[in-house]
MIDOSE-1310 file (N, C-alpha, C; in nm, 2 decimals, decimal comma, always signed):
residues 260
xxxx	+2,34/+2,80/-1,46/+2,24/+2,74/-1,38/+2,12/+2,83/-1,38; +2,00/+2,78/-1,41/+1,88/+2,86/-1,41/+1,84/+2,89/-1,26; +1,78/+3,01/-1,24/+1,73/+3,05/-1,11/+1,61/+2,97/-1,07; +1,59/+2,95/-0,94/+1,47/+2,88/-0,90/+1,35/+2,97/-0,93
xxxx	+1,24/+2,91/-0,97/+1,12/+2,99/-0,99/+1,06/+3,05/-0,87; +1,01/+3,17/-0,87/+0,96/+3,23/-0,76/+0,83/+3,17/-0,72; +0,79/+3,18/-0,59/+0,66/+3,12/-0,54/+0,54/+3,18/-0,62; +0,53/+3,31/-0,64/+0,41/+3,36/-0,71/+0,41/+3,30/-0,85
xxxx	+0,52/+3,28/-0,92/+0,52/+3,22/-1,05/+0,47/+3,08/-1,05; +0,53/+3,00/-0,95/+0,49/+2,86/-0,93/+0,34/+2,85/-0,91; +0,29/+2,94/-0,82/+0,15/+2,93/-0,79/+0,06/+2,96/-0,91; +0,11/+3,04/-1,00/+0,03/+3,07/-1,12/+0,05/+2,96/-1,23
xxxx	+0,17/+2,90/-1,23/+0,20/+2,81/-1,33/+0,14/+2,67/-1,31; +0,13/+2,62/-1,18/+0,10/+2,49/-1,15/-0,05/+2,45/-1,17; -0,14/+2,53/-1,12/-0,28/+2,48/-1,12/-0,34/+2,42/-1,25; -0,30/+2,48/-1,36/-0,36/+2,43/-1,49/-0,29/+2,31/-1,54
xxxx	-0,18/+2,26/-1,48/-0,10/+2,15/-1,53/-0,19/+2,02/-1,55; -0,27/+2,00/-1,45/-0,35/+1,88/-1,45/-0,50/+1,90/-1,50; -0,52/+2,01/-1,55/-0,66/+2,04/-1,60/-0,65/+2,09/-1,74; -0,67/+2,01/-1,84/-0,66/+2,05/-1,98/-0,76/+2,15/-2,02
xxxx	-0,87/+2,17/-1,94/-0,97/+2,26/-1,98/-0,93/+2,41/-1,95; -0,83/+2,42/-1,86/-0,78/+2,56/-1,83/-0,68/+2,61/-1,93; -0,69/+2,74/-1,95/-0,60/+2,80/-2,05/-0,46/+2,81/-2,00; -0,37/+2,84/-2,09/-0,23/+2,86/-2,05/-0,22/+2,98/-1,95
xxxx	-0,15/+2,96/-1,84/-0,14/+3,08/-1,75/-0,07/+3,20/-1,82; -0,11/+3,31/-1,78/-0,06/+3,44/-1,84/+0,09/+3,46/-1,81; +0,14/+3,39/-1,71/+0,28/+3,41/-1,67/+0,37/+3,33/-1,77; +0,31/+3,24/-1,84/+0,39/+3,16/-1,93/+0,40/+3,22/-2,07
xxxx	+0,52/+3,26/-2,11/+0,55/+3,33/-2,23/+0,67/+3,26/-2,30; +0,67/+3,28/-2,43/+0,79/+3,23/-2,51/+0,89/+3,34/-2,54; +0,98/+3,32/-2,63/+1,07/+3,42/-2,67/+1,00/+3,55/-2,71; +1,06/+3,66/-2,67/+1,01/+3,80/-2,70/+0,87/+3,82/-2,65
xxxx	+0,83/+3,75/-2,55/+0,70/+3,77/-2,49/+0,58/+3,71/-2,56; +0,61/+3,62/-2,66/+0,50/+3,56/-2,74/+0,43/+3,45/-2,66; +0,31/+3,42/-2,70/+0,23/+3,32/-2,63/+0,30/+3,18/-2,64; +0,29/+3,10/-2,54/+0,36/+2,97/-2,53/+0,26/+2,86/-2,50
xxxx	+0,14/+2,87/-2,56/+0,04/+2,76/-2,53/+0,08/+2,62/-2,57; +0,14/+2,61/-2,69/+0,19/+2,47/-2,73/+0,29/+2,42/-2,64; +0,39/+2,50/-2,60/+0,49/+2,46/-2,51/+0,44/+2,41/-2,38; +0,34/+2,49/-2,33/+0,28/+2,46/-2,20/+0,20/+2,33/-2,21
xxxx	+0,13/+2,31/-2,32/+0,06/+2,18/-2,34/+0,15/+2,06/-2,34; +0,26/+2,08/-2,41/+0,36/+1,96/-2,41/+0,41/+1,93/-2,27; +0,44/+2,04/-2,19/+0,48/+2,02/-2,05/+0,37/+1,96/-1,97; +0,25/+2,01/-1,99/+0,13/+1,95/-1,92/+0,11/+1,81/-1,95
xxxx	+0,12/+1,77/-2,07/+0,11/+1,63/-2,11/+0,22/+1,54/-2,05; +0,34/+1,59/-2,04/+0,45/+1,52/-1,99/+0,43/+1,49/-1,84; +0,38/+1,59/-1,77/+0,35/+1,58/-1,62/+0,24/+1,47/-1,60; +0,14/+1,48/-1,68/+0,03/+1,38/-1,66/+0,08/+1,24/-1,69
xxxx	+0,16/+1,22/-1,80/+0,21/+1,09/-1,84/+0,31/+1,04/-1,73; +0,39/+1,13/-1,67/+0,48/+1,09/-1,57/+0,41/+1,04/-1,44; +0,30/+1,10/-1,41/+0,22/+1,06/-1,29/+0,15/+0,93/-1,32; +0,10/+0,91/-1,44/+0,03/+0,78/-1,48/+0,14/+0,67/-1,47
xxxx	+0,26/+0,70/-1,52/+0,36/+0,60/-1,52/+0,40/+0,56/-1,37; +0,40/+0,66/-1,29/+0,43/+0,64/-1,15/+0,32/+0,55/-1,08; +0,20/+0,57/-1,12/+0,09/+0,48/-1,07/+0,11/+0,34/-1,12; +0,14/+0,33/-1,25/+0,16/+0,20/-1,31/+0,28/+0,12/-1,24
xxxx	+0,38/+0,19/-1,20/+0,49/+0,13/-1,13/+0,45/+0,08/-0,99; +0,37/+0,16/-0,92/+0,32/+0,12/-0,79/+0,22/+0,01/-0,79; +0,14/+0,01/-0,90/+0,02/-0,09/-0,90/+0,03/-0,18/-1,03; +0,14/-0,26/-1,04/+0,15/-0,34/-1,16/+0,04/-0,45/-1,17
xxxx	+0,00/-0,51/-1,05/-0,10/-0,61/-1,06/-0,23/-0,55/-1,10; -0,27/-0,44/-1,05/-0,39/-0,37/-1,10/-0,39/-0,35/-1,25; -0,27/-0,30/-1,30/-0,26/-0,28/-1,44/-0,28/-0,41/-1,52; -0,22/-0,52/-1,47/-0,23/-0,64/-1,54/-0,37/-0,69/-1,54
xxxx	-0,44/-0,67/-1,43/-0,58/-0,71/-1,43/-0,67/-0,64/-1,52; -0,66/-0,51/-1,53/-0,74/-0,42/-1,61/-0,70/-0,41/-1,75; -0,57/-0,43/-1,77/-0,51/-0,40/-1,91/-0,46/-0,26/-1,91; -0,35/-0,24/-1,98/-0,29/-0,10/-1,98/-0,38/+0,01/-2,03
xxxx	-0,47/-0,02/-2,13/-0,55/+0,09/-2,18/-0,65/+0,14/-2,07; -0,72/+0,04/-2,01/-0,82/+0,07/-1,90/-0,75/+0,14/-1,79; -0,63/+0,08/-1,75/-0,56/+0,14/-1,63/-0,52/+0,28/-1,66; -0,46/+0,31/-1,77/-0,42/+0,45/-1,80/-0,53/+0,55/-1,81
xxxx	-0,65/+0,50/-1,86/-0,76/+0,59/-1,86/-0,81/+0,62/-1,72; -0,82/+0,52/-1,64/-0,86/+0,53/-1,50/-0,75/+0,62/-1,42; -0,63/+0,59/-1,44/-0,52/+0,67/-1,38/-0,53/+0,82/-1,42; -0,56/+0,85/-1,54/-0,57/+0,98/-1,59/-0,67/+1,06/-1,51
xxxx	-0,79/+1,00/-1,49/-0,89/+1,06/-1,41/-0,85/+1,09/-1,27; -0,77/+0,99/-1,22/-0,72/+1,01/-1,08/-0,62/+1,12/-1,07; -0,53/+1,13/-1,17/-0,43/+1,23/-1,17/-0,49/+1,37/-1,17; -0,60/+1,39/-1,25/-0,66/+1,52/-1,27/-0,74/+1,56/-1,14
xxxx	-0,78/+1,46/-1,06/-0,86/+1,50/-0,94/-0,77/+1,49/-0,81; -0,66/+1,43/-0,82/-0,57/+1,41/-0,70/-0,43/+1,45/-0,74; -0,39/+1,58/-0,74/-0,26/+1,62/-0,77/-0,16/+1,57/-0,66; -0,03/+1,56/-0,70/+0,06/+1,51/-0,60/+0,09/+1,62/-0,49
xxxx	+0,12/+1,57/-0,37/+0,15/+1,66/-0,26/+0,29/+1,65/-0,21; +0,37/+1,55/-0,27/+0,51/+1,53/-0,23/+0,59/+1,53/-0,36; +0,72/+1,58/-0,35/+0,81/+1,57/-0,47/+0,86/+1,43/-0,50; +0,83/+1,33/-0,41/+0,88/+1,20/-0,42/+0,77/+1,12/-0,50
xxxx	+0,80/+1,07/-0,62/+0,70/+1,00/-0,70/+0,65/+0,87/-0,63; +0,73/+0,80/-0,55/+0,69/+0,68/-0,49/+0,58/+0,71/-0,38; +0,57/+0,83/-0,34/+0,47/+0,87/-0,24/+0,33/+0,89/-0,31; +0,33/+0,91/-0,44/+0,21/+0,94/-0,51/+0,12/+0,82/-0,52
xxxx	-0,01/+0,85/-0,52/-0,11/+0,75/-0,54/-0,16/+0,67/-0,41; -0,13/+0,73/-0,29/-0,18/+0,67/-0,17/-0,34/+0,65/-0,17; -0,40/+0,75/-0,23/-0,55/+0,75/-0,24/-0,60/+0,68/-0,36; -0,52/+0,62/-0,44/-0,56/+0,55/-0,56/-0,66/+0,43/-0,53
xxxx	-0,63/+0,35/-0,43/-0,72/+0,24/-0,40/-0,86/+0,29/-0,37; -0,88/+0,40/-0,29/-1,01/+0,45/-0,26/-1,07/+0,51/-0,39; -0,99/+0,57/-0,48/-1,04/+0,62/-0,61/-1,10/+0,50/-0,69; -1,02/+0,39/-0,69/-1,07/+0,27/-0,77/-1,20/+0,22/-0,71
xxxx	-1,21/+0,22/-0,58/-1,33/+0,17/-0,52/-1,46/+0,25/-0,56; -1,44/+0,38/-0,59/-1,55/+0,46/-0,63/-1,56/+0,48/-0,78; -1,46/+0,43/-0,85/-1,46/+0,45/-1,00/-1,57/+0,37/-1,07; -1,65/+0,45/-1,14/-1,77/+0,39/-1,20/-1,74/+0,26/-1,29
xxxx	-1,64/+0,27/-1,37/-1,61/+0,16/-1,46/-1,54/+0,04/-1,40; -1,51/+0,05/-1,27/-1,44/-0,06/-1,20/-1,54/-0,14/-1,11; -1,67/-0,10/-1,11/-1,76/-0,16/-1,02/-1,78/-0,31/-1,04; -1,75/-0,36/-1,16/-1,77/-0,50/-1,18/-1,65/-0,58/-1,13
xxxx	-1,55/-0,51/-1,07/-1,43/-0,57/-1,01/-1,42/-0,52/-0,87; -1,51/-0,56/-0,78/-1,52/-0,50/-0,64/-1,39/-0,53/-0,56; -1,32/-0,63/-0,60/-1,20/-0,67/-0,53/-1,07/-0,59/-0,57; -1,09/-0,51/-0,68/-0,97/-0,45/-0,73/-0,91/-0,35/-0,64
xxxx	-0,99/-0,27/-0,56/-0,94/-0,17/-0,47/-0,85/-0,24/-0,36; -0,89/-0,36/-0,31/-0,82/-0,43/-0,21/-0,69/-0,48/-0,26; -0,68/-0,52/-0,39/-0,56/-0,56/-0,45/-0,46/-0,44/-0,46; -0,52/-0,33/-0,49/-0,44/-0,20/-0,49/-0,39/-0,17/-0,35
xxxx	-0,47/-0,19/-0,25/-0,43/-0,16/-0,11/-0,31/-0,25/-0,07; -0,31/-0,38/-0,12/-0,20/-0,47/-0,09/-0,07/-0,42/-0,16; -0,09/-0,37/-0,28/+0,03/-0,32/-0,36/+0,08/-0,20/-0,29; +0,00/-0,11/-0,24/+0,05/+0,01/-0,17/+0,12/-0,03/-0,05
xxxx	+0,06/-0,12/+0,03/+0,13/-0,17/+0,15/+0,26/-0,23/+0,12; +0,27/-0,31/+0,01/+0,39/-0,37/-0,04/+0,50/-0,26/-0,06; +0,47/-0,15/-0,12/+0,57/-0,05/-0,15/+0,61/+0,02/-0,02; +0,51/+0,05/+0,07/+0,54/+0,11/+0,20/+0,63/+0,02/+0,28
xxxx	+0,61/-0,11/+0,28/+0,69/-0,21/+0,35/+0,83/-0,20/+0,29; +0,84/-0,20/+0,16/+0,97/-0,19/+0,09/+1,06/-0,07/+0,14; +0,99/+0,04/+0,16/+1,06/+0,16/+0,19/+1,07/+0,19/+0,35; +1,01/+0,10/+0,42/+1,02/+0,11/+0,57/+1,16/+0,10/+0,62
xxxx	+1,18/+0,14/+0,74/+1,31/+0,14/+0,81/+1,35/-0,01/+0,83; +1,48/-0,03/+0,82/+1,54/-0,16/+0,85/+1,53/-0,19/+1,00; +1,51/-0,32/+1,04/+1,52/-0,36/+1,18/+1,53/-0,51/+1,19; +1,61/-0,55/+1,28/+1,63/-0,70/+1,30/+1,50/-0,76/+1,36
xxxx	+1,45/-0,86/+1,30/+1,33/-0,93/+1,35/+1,35/-1,00/+1,49; +1,25/-1,01/+1,56/+1,25/-1,08/+1,69/+1,29/-1,23/+1,67; +1,38/-1,27/+1,75/+1,43/-1,41/+1,74/+1,33/-1,50/+1,81; +1,29/-1,62/+1,75/+1,20/-1,71/+1,82/+1,25/-1,76/+1,96
xxxx	+1,39/-1,76/+1,97/+1,44/-1,80/+2,10/+1,41/-1,70/+2,21; +1,39/-1,57/+2,17/+1,35/-1,47/+2,27/+1,22/-1,50/+2,33; +1,12/-1,54/+2,25/+0,99/-1,58/+2,30/+0,99/-1,71/+2,38; +1,07/-1,80/+2,34/+1,07/-1,93/+2,41/+1,14/-1,92/+2,55
xxxx	+1,21/-1,81/+2,57/+1,27/-1,79/+2,70/+1,17/-1,73/+2,81; +1,05/-1,69/+2,76/+0,95/-1,63/+2,85/+0,88/-1,75/+2,92; +0,86/-1,74/+3,05/+0,79/-1,85/+3,12/+0,64/-1,84/+3,09; +0,57/-1,96/+3,09/+0,43/-1,96/+3,05/+0,34/-1,87/+3,13
xxxx	+0,37/-1,84/+3,26/+0,28/-1,75/+3,34/+0,29/-1,61/+3,30; +0,39/-1,57/+3,21/+0,41/-1,43/+3,17/+0,36/-1,41/+3,02; +0,33/-1,52/+2,95/+0,30/-1,51/+2,81/+0,19/-1,42/+2,78; +0,08/-1,43/+2,85/-0,04/-1,36/+2,82/-0,02/-1,21/+2,83
xxxx	+0,07/-1,16/+2,91/+0,10/-1,02/+2,93/+0,19/-0,96/+2,84; +0,25/-1,04/+2,75/+0,35/-0,99/+2,66/+0,30/-0,89/+2,56; +0,37/-0,79/+2,53/+0,34/-0,69/+2,43/+0,45/-0,69/+2,33; +0,42/-0,69/+2,20/+0,52/-0,70/+2,10/+0,54/-0,57/+2,03
xxxx	+0,66/-0,54/+1,99/+0,70/-0,42/+1,91/+0,70/-0,46/+1,77; +0,61/-0,40/+1,68/+0,60/-0,44/+1,54/+0,72/-0,39/+1,46; +0,76/-0,47/+1,36/+0,86/-0,43/+1,27/+0,80/-0,31/+1,19; +0,89/-0,21/+1,15/+0,84/-0,09/+1,08/+0,77/-0,13/+0,95
xxxx	+0,81/-0,24/+0,89/+0,75/-0,28/+0,76/+0,62/-0,36/+0,78; +0,58/-0,40/+0,90/+0,47/-0,49/+0,92/+0,34/-0,42/+0,90; +0,25/-0,48/+0,81/+0,12/-0,43/+0,79/+0,02/-0,54/+0,77; -0,10/-0,51/+0,81/-0,21/-0,62/+0,80/-0,33/-0,56/+0,73
xxxx	-0,38/-0,63/+0,63/-0,50/-0,58/+0,55/-0,60/-0,69/+0,55; -0,73/-0,65/+0,56/-0,84/-0,74/+0,55/-0,92/-0,71/+0,43; -0,98/-0,82/+0,37/-1,06/-0,80/+0,25/-1,18/-0,90/+0,25; -1,29/-0,86/+0,19/-1,40/-0,95/+0,18/-1,38/-1,04/+0,05
xxxx	-1,28/-1,02/-0,02/-1,25/-1,09/-0,14/-1,12/-1,16/-0,14; -1,09/-1,24/-0,24/-0,97/-1,32/-0,25/-0,85/-1,23/-0,29; -0,83/-1,12/-0,23/-0,74/-1,02/-0,27/-0,59/-1,06/-0,27; -0,56/-1,15/-0,17/-0,42/-1,20/-0,16/-0,39/-1,29/-0,28
xxxx	-0,48/-1,38/-0,31/-0,46/-1,47/-0,42/-0,46/-1,40/-0,56; -0,55/-1,30/-0,57/-0,55/-1,22/-0,70/-0,42/-1,14/-0,71; -0,38/-1,08/-0,60/-0,25/-1,00/-0,60/-0,14/-1,09/-0,64; -0,12/-1,21/-0,58/-0,01/-1,29/-0,60/-0,01/-1,34/-0,75
xxxx	-0,13/-1,38/-0,80/-0,14/-1,43/-0,94/-0,10/-1,33/-1,04; -0,12/-1,20/-1,01/-0,09/-1,09/-1,11/+0,04/-1,02/-1,09; +0,12/-1,06/-1,00/+0,25/-0,99/-0,98/+0,36/-1,07/-1,04; +0,35/-1,20/-1,07/+0,47/-1,27/-1,11/+0,47/-1,30/-1,26
xxxx	+0,36/-1,26/-1,33/+0,36/-1,28/-1,48/+0,33/-1,42/-1,52; +0,30/-1,51/-1,43/+0,27/-1,65/-1,47/+0,13/-1,66/-1,52; +0,10/-1,77/-1,59/-0,04/-1,79/-1,64/-0,14/-1,78/-1,53; -0,25/-1,72/-1,55/-0,34/-1,69/-1,44/-0,43/-1,81/-1,42
xxxx	-0,44/-1,86/-1,29/-0,53/-1,97/-1,26/-0,67/-1,92/-1,24; -0,77/-2,01/-1,23/-0,91/-1,97/-1,21/-0,92/-1,94/-1,06; -0,97/-1,83/-1,02/-0,98/-1,78/-0,88/-1,12/-1,75/-0,85; -1,17/-1,80/-0,73/-1,30/-1,76/-0,67/-1,28/-1,64/-0,59
xxxx	-1,31/-1,52/-0,66/-1,28/-1,39/-0,59/-1,37/-1,37/-0,47; -1,48/-1,44/-0,45/-1,57/-1,42/-0,34/-1,52/-1,47/-0,21; -1,41/-1,54/-0,20/-1,36/-1,59/-0,08/-1,28/-1,49/+0,00; -1,32/-1,45/+0,12/-1,25/-1,35/+0,20/-1,11/-1,39/+0,23
xxxx	-1,01/-1,30/+0,22/-0,87/-1,32/+0,25/-0,81/-1,20/+0,32; -0,73/-1,23/+0,42/-0,66/-1,12/+0,49/-0,51/-1,14/+0,46; -0,44/-1,03/+0,46/-0,29/-1,03/+0,42/-0,21/-0,97/+0,53; -0,09/-1,03/+0,55/+0,01/-0,98/+0,63/+0,13/-0,95/+0,54
xxxx	+0,17/-0,82/+0,55/+0,29/-0,78/+0,46/+0,40/-0,75/+0,56; +0,52/-0,81/+0,53/+0,64/-0,79/+0,61/+0,76/-0,78/+0,52; +0,87/-0,74/+0,58/+1,00/-0,73/+0,51/+1,11/-0,76/+0,62; +1,13/-0,88/+0,66/+1,22/-0,91/+0,77/+1,37/-0,88/+0,73
xxxx	+1,40/-0,89/+0,60/+1,53/-0,86/+0,55/+1,53/-0,77/+0,43; +1,55/-0,82/+0,31/+1,55/-0,73/+0,19/+1,42/-0,75/+0,11; +1,36/-0,86/+0,12/+1,25/-0,89/+0,03/+1,11/-0,87/+0,10; +1,02/-0,81/+0,04/+0,89/-0,79/+0,10/+0,81/-0,92/+0,07
xxxx	+0,74/-0,97/+0,17/+0,66/-1,09/+0,15/+0,51/-1,06/+0,19; +0,42/-1,12/+0,12/+0,28/-1,11/+0,15/+0,22/-1,25/+0,18; +0,17/-1,26/+0,30/+0,12/-1,39/+0,36/-0,03/-1,38/+0,36; -0,10/-1,49/+0,33/-0,24/-1,50/+0,35/-0,26/-1,56/+0,49
xxxx	-0,34/-1,49/+0,57/-0,36/-1,53/+0,71/-0,48/-1,62/+0,72; -0,48/-1,71/+0,82/-0,59/-1,80/+0,84/-0,71/-1,73/+0,91; -0,83/-1,79/+0,92/-0,94/-1,72/+0,99/-0,89/-1,68/+1,13; -0,92/-1,56/+1,17/-0,88/-1,51/+1,30/-0,74/-1,45/+1,30
xxxx	-0,66/-1,48/+1,20/-0,52/-1,44/+1,19/-0,51/-1,29/+1,18; -0,59/-1,22/+1,11/-0,58/-1,08/+1,09/-0,62/-1,01/+1,22; -0,72/-1,06/+1,29/-0,76/-1,00/+1,42/-0,65/-1,01/+1,52; -0,59/-1,13/+1,52/-0,47/-1,15/+1,61/-0,35/-1,06/+1,57
xxxx	-0,31/-1,06/+1,45/-0,20/-0,99/+1,40/-0,22/-0,84/+1,42; -0,34/-0,79/+1,38/-0,37/-0,65/+1,40/-0,37/-0,61/+1,54; -0,42/-0,69/+1,63/-0,42/-0,66/+1,77/-0,28/-0,65/+1,83; -0,19/-0,74/+1,79/-0,05/-0,74/+1,84/+0,02/-0,62/+1,78
xxxx	+0,00/-0,59/+1,66/+0,07/-0,48/+1,59/+0,02/-0,34/+1,65; -0,10/-0,34/+1,69/-0,16/-0,21/+1,75/-0,13/-0,20/+1,90; -0,07/-0,30/+1,96/-0,02/-0,29/+2,10/-0,10/-0,37/+2,20; -0,19/-0,45/+2,16/-0,26/-0,54/+2,26/-0,17/-0,64/+2,31
xxxx	-0,19/-0,69/+2,43/-0,11/-0,79/+2,49/-0,14/-0,92/+2,42; -0,06/-1,02/+2,43/-0,08/-1,15/+2,37/-0,21/-1,21/+2,41; -0,24/-1,20/+2,54/-0,37/-1,26/+2,59/-0,49/-1,18/+2,53; -0,48/-1,05/+2,52/-0,60/-0,98/+2,46/-0,62/-1,01/+2,32
xxxx	-0,51/-1,01/+2,24/-0,51/-1,04/+2,10/-0,57/-1,18/+2,07; -0,52/-1,28/+2,16/-0,57/-1,41/+2,14/-0,72/-1,43/+2,17; -0,77/-1,35/+2,27/-0,91/-1,36/+2,30/-0,99/-1,30/+2,19; -0,95/-1,19/+2,13/-1,02/-1,14/+2,01/-1,02/-1,23/+1,89
xxxx	-0,91/-1,30/+1,87/-0,90/-1,39/+1,76/-0,99/-1,51/+1,78; -1,00/-1,56/+1,90/-1,08/-1,68/+1,93/-1,23/-1,64/+1,92; -1,26/-1,51/+1,95/-1,40/-1,46/+1,93/-1,44/-1,46/+1,78; -1,33/-1,43/+1,70/-1,36/-1,43/+1,55/-1,36/-1,56/+1,49
xxxx	-1,28/-1,65/+1,54/-1,27/-1,79/+1,49/-1,24/-1,89/+1,60; -1,34/-1,97/+1,63/-1,34/-2,05/+1,75/-1,22/-2,15/+1,74; -1,18/-2,20/+1,62/-1,08/-2,29/+1,61/-0,94/-2,23/+1,59; -0,92/-2,11/+1,63/-0,80/-2,04/+1,61/-0,68/-2,10/+1,69
xxxx	-0,57/-2,13/+1,62/-0,46/-2,19/+1,69/-0,36/-2,08/+1,73; -0,35/-2,05/+1,86/-0,27/-1,94/+1,90/-0,12/-1,97/+1,88; -0,08/-2,09/+1,92/+0,06/-2,12/+1,92/+0,11/-2,12/+1,77; +0,04/-2,18/+1,68/+0,08/-2,18/+1,54/+0,08/-2,04/+1,48
xxxx	-0,01/-1,96/+1,52/-0,02/-1,82/+1,46/+0,09/-1,73/+1,51; +0,12/-1,74/+1,64/+0,23/-1,65/+1,69/+0,36/-1,70/+1,64; +0,38/-1,83/+1,62/+0,50/-1,88/+1,56/+0,52/-1,83/+1,41; +0,40/-1,83/+1,34/+0,40/-1,79/+1,20/+0,43/-1,64/+1,19
xxxx	+0,38/-1,56/+1,28/+0,41/-1,41/+1,28/+0,55/-1,38/+1,31; +0,61/-1,45/+1,40/+0,75/-1,43/+1,44/+0,84/-1,48/+1,32; +0,81/-1,59/+1,26/+0,88/-1,64/+1,15/+0,88/-1,55/+1,03; +0,76/-1,48/+1,01/+0,75/-1,38/+0,90/+0,82/-1,25/+0,93
xxxx	+0,87/-1,23/+1,05/+0,94/-1,11/+1,08/+0,85/-0,99/+1,12; +0,74/-1,02/+1,18/+0,64/-0,92/+1,21/+0,68/-0,83/+1,33; +0,76/-0,88/+1,42/+0,80/-0,81/+1,54/+0,95/-0,79/+1,55; +0,99/-0,69/+1,63/+1,14/-0,67/+1,65/+1,18/-0,69/+1,79
xxxx	+1,09/-0,68/+1,88/+1,12/-0,70/+2,03/+1,00/-0,71/+2,11; +1,02/-0,74/+2,24/+0,91/-0,75/+2,33/+0,91/-0,62/+2,42; +0,79/-0,57/+2,45/+0,79/-0,45/+2,53/+0,74/-0,49/+2,67; +0,64/-0,42/+2,73/+0,60/-0,45/+2,86/+0,55/-0,59/+2,87
xxxx	+0,55/-0,64/+2,99/+0,51/-0,78/+3,02/+0,62/-0,88/+3,01; +0,74/-0,84/+2,96/+0,85/-0,93/+2,96/+0,93/-0,92/+3,09; +0,93/-1,02/+3,17/+1,00/-1,02/+3,30/+1,15/-1,01/+3,29; +1,21/-1,04/+3,18/+1,36/-1,05/+3,17/+1,42/-0,91/+3,13
């Protein structure tokens, strides 16, 4: 069994891995103390390719939209400017959506960063802790005079994302490999990501739905979240939306305001 590398060695070895312009660190040597530039370059290339592959695994819809060649070129720039901070590959690329948003060659796809944000939320929901979702019967047992004061405890997997573009439709169309329909990308769409059991689901929310869901997930009472949603969309249907959120597994329990 090989010994673990010392911290000083690792500190000298690692910085040049993601920067091809930097020379091989002096601490890297081959047999009999000979230079090991080629060996280091092979290792450096393998690290970069592994991180690009990790991004492709997290963002398959983004890669399908751009094509593998464009995606891998964009991902390579990201890898060189954003080294990993965790040994877990699925954690890598949290800042990739923001990178896409600023990436010069993706400016003609302004919705692409939001599609990436949905994909990242999908993965985080997948790895979130398990929890039994709130039963609809639990809410129906609350008397009408206490409904406005109810506070909901969100499921660990529940996430809400808003977009100025048709990000949910674009995401869904590029995740299943089916023939792509014609999409009006300029239509704003908001997403609810949940995982009530084993499968992650992405729901497109109606007007006011994201304000409502976001409010409840962040700890607002049902009355406060409903008022915010009605300000955002005058025709907002409170009953239908709370039923939809519960059916989607957005919450696990009721907190304060529940009299029982």
